[in-house]
Every structure is written in structure tokens, then in C-alpha cells.
N, CA, C and O of each residue as an XYZ file, in Angstrom:
164
protein
N       0.840     -1.193      0.000
C       0.000      0.000      0.000
C       0.872      1.239      0.000
O       1.839      1.334      0.756
N       0.525      2.176     -0.845
C       1.251      3.444     -0.906
C       0.554      4.472     -0.023
O      -0.670      4.469      0.108
N       1.344      5.345      0.574
C       0.810      6.502      1.282
C       1.169      7.722      0.446
O       2.346      8.015      0.237
N       0.144      8.436     -0.034
C       0.378      9.469     -1.044
C      -0.242     10.790     -0.629
O      -1.179     10.840      0.168
N       0.306     11.860     -1.191
C      -0.263     13.180     -0.956
C      -1.501     13.410     -1.809
O      -2.466     14.024     -1.354
N      -1.477     12.925     -3.031
C      -2.600     13.131     -3.936
C      -3.101     11.773     -4.398
O      -2.370     11.009     -5.027
N      -4.355     11.484     -4.078
C      -4.923     10.208     -4.497
C      -5.554     10.292     -5.870
O      -5.872      9.260     -6.462
N      -5.742     11.478     -6.386
C      -6.374     11.595     -7.700
C      -5.501     10.982     -8.782
O      -6.013     10.340     -9.700
N      -4.186     11.171     -8.688
C      -3.302     10.587     -9.696
C      -3.268      9.071     -9.575
O      -3.144      8.375    -10.583
N      -3.375      8.547     -8.350
C      -3.362      7.095     -8.185
C      -4.674      6.482     -8.639
O      -4.710      5.332     -9.077
N      -5.751      7.246     -8.536
C      -7.040      6.736     -8.973
C      -7.078      6.513    -10.476
O      -7.802      5.638    -10.954
N      -6.314      7.288    -11.222
C      -6.352      7.200    -12.679
C      -5.429      6.125    -13.245
O      -5.294      6.004    -14.463
N      -4.804      5.355    -12.387
C      -3.917      4.319    -12.897
C      -4.680      3.115    -13.449
O      -4.164      2.374    -14.285
N      -5.907      2.927    -12.975
C      -6.691      1.781    -13.404
C      -8.154      2.177    -13.369
O      -8.554      3.004    -12.550
N      -8.963      1.593    -14.253
C     -10.341      2.078    -14.342
C     -11.233      1.547    -13.233
O     -12.341      2.052    -13.052
N     -10.784      0.538    -12.480
C     -11.605     -0.015    -11.403
C     -11.292      0.582    -10.037
O     -11.833      0.126     -9.030
N     -10.433      1.589     -9.985
C     -10.062      2.160     -8.700
C     -11.217      2.966     -8.123
O     -11.917      3.682     -8.840
N     -11.404      2.835     -6.808
C     -12.436      3.583     -6.104
C     -11.791      4.332     -4.950
O     -10.865      3.832     -4.312
N     -12.290      5.538     -4.686
C     -11.829      6.323     -3.547
C     -12.859      6.165     -2.436
O     -14.037      6.465     -2.627
N     -12.407      5.689     -1.264
C     -13.290      5.361     -0.157
C     -12.799      6.073      1.090
O     -11.592      6.155      1.320
N     -13.721      6.592      1.903
C     -13.363      7.188      3.193
C     -13.688      6.207      4.300
O     -14.816      5.724      4.404
N     -12.693      5.912      5.129
C     -12.889      5.035      6.276
C     -12.112      5.590      7.458
O     -10.906      5.814      7.367
N     -12.810      5.810      8.572
C     -12.185      6.209      9.843
C     -11.306      7.441      9.691
O     -10.220      7.515     10.267
N     -11.786      8.413      8.905
C     -11.036      9.646      8.738
C      -9.888      9.573      7.766
O      -9.171     10.556      7.581
N      -9.700      8.438      7.146
C      -8.643      8.288      6.149
C      -9.268      8.050      4.789
O     -10.384      7.541      4.682
N      -8.544      8.418      3.766
C      -9.029      8.250      2.398
C      -8.211      7.137      1.758
O      -6.981      7.157      1.796
N      -8.902      6.169      1.170
C      -8.250      5.012      0.577
C      -8.597      4.917     -0.895
O      -9.685      5.306     -1.320
N      -7.653      4.393     -1.667
C      -7.934      3.959     -3.029
C      -7.908      2.436     -3.002
O      -6.898      1.830     -2.643
N      -9.025      1.825     -3.384
C      -9.092      0.362     -3.413
C      -9.450     -0.083     -4.812
O     -10.055      0.655     -5.590
N      -9.062     -1.308     -5.111
C      -9.313     -1.875     -6.431
C      -9.560     -3.368     -6.247
O      -8.685     -4.102     -5.787
N     -10.760     -3.806     -6.611
C     -11.121     -5.207     -6.390
C     -10.453     -6.138     -7.402
O     -10.159     -7.290     -7.083
N     -10.212     -5.645     -8.619
C      -9.695     -6.546     -9.645
C      -8.166     -6.586     -9.644
O      -7.576     -7.661     -9.753
N      -7.525     -5.426     -9.522
C      -6.055     -5.381     -9.433
C      -5.705     -4.950     -8.014
O      -5.755     -3.761     -7.700
N      -5.354     -5.891     -7.165
C      -5.162     -5.604     -5.752
C      -3.952     -4.731     -5.478
O      -3.826     -4.158     -4.396
N      -3.057     -4.629     -6.461
C      -1.832     -3.870     -6.180
C      -2.049     -2.376     -6.172
O      -1.195     -1.634     -5.686
N      -3.179     -1.909     -6.703
C      -3.436     -0.467     -6.727
C      -4.143     -0.056     -5.446
O      -5.325      0.284     -5.460
N      -3.412     -0.090     -4.342
C      -3.969      0.338     -3.075
C      -3.184      1.533     -2.595
O      -1.966      1.593     -2.759
N      -3.891      2.504     -1.990
C      -3.218      3.680     -1.485
C      -4.017      4.254     -0.320
O      -5.211      3.996     -0.173
N      -3.325      5.040      0.505
C      -3.941      5.626      1.670
C      -3.482      7.069      1.785
O      -2.361      7.409      1.406
N      -4.368      7.923      2.317
C      -4.015      9.319      2.579
C      -4.539      9.678      3.964
O      -5.668      9.339      4.319
N      -3.692     10.378      4.755
C      -4.117     10.805      6.090
C      -3.777      9.809      7.169
O      -4.077     10.041      8.340
């Protein structure tokens, strides 16, 4: 999992990426390609 300043650029790496808010943190998750995971905050 990457920790990034900007999740918008990571979201555009794959078309299945979703931006999700959990417990005050922002995550990029991807069900089909598991390697595209990122966290902010």
C-alpha cells in the first residue's frame, strides 16, 4: 500500500479504482487489481 499526498493521480492508474473514506482516512481500493492500493491521512 502506498501513502500518497494526492490520491487523484493514483485513482487514474486503473479504471476499477475507487476512492473510499474510512475512519477519517481516504483510501484507493481496487477489487480486480489488488496492487493499486493507497492511503491518505
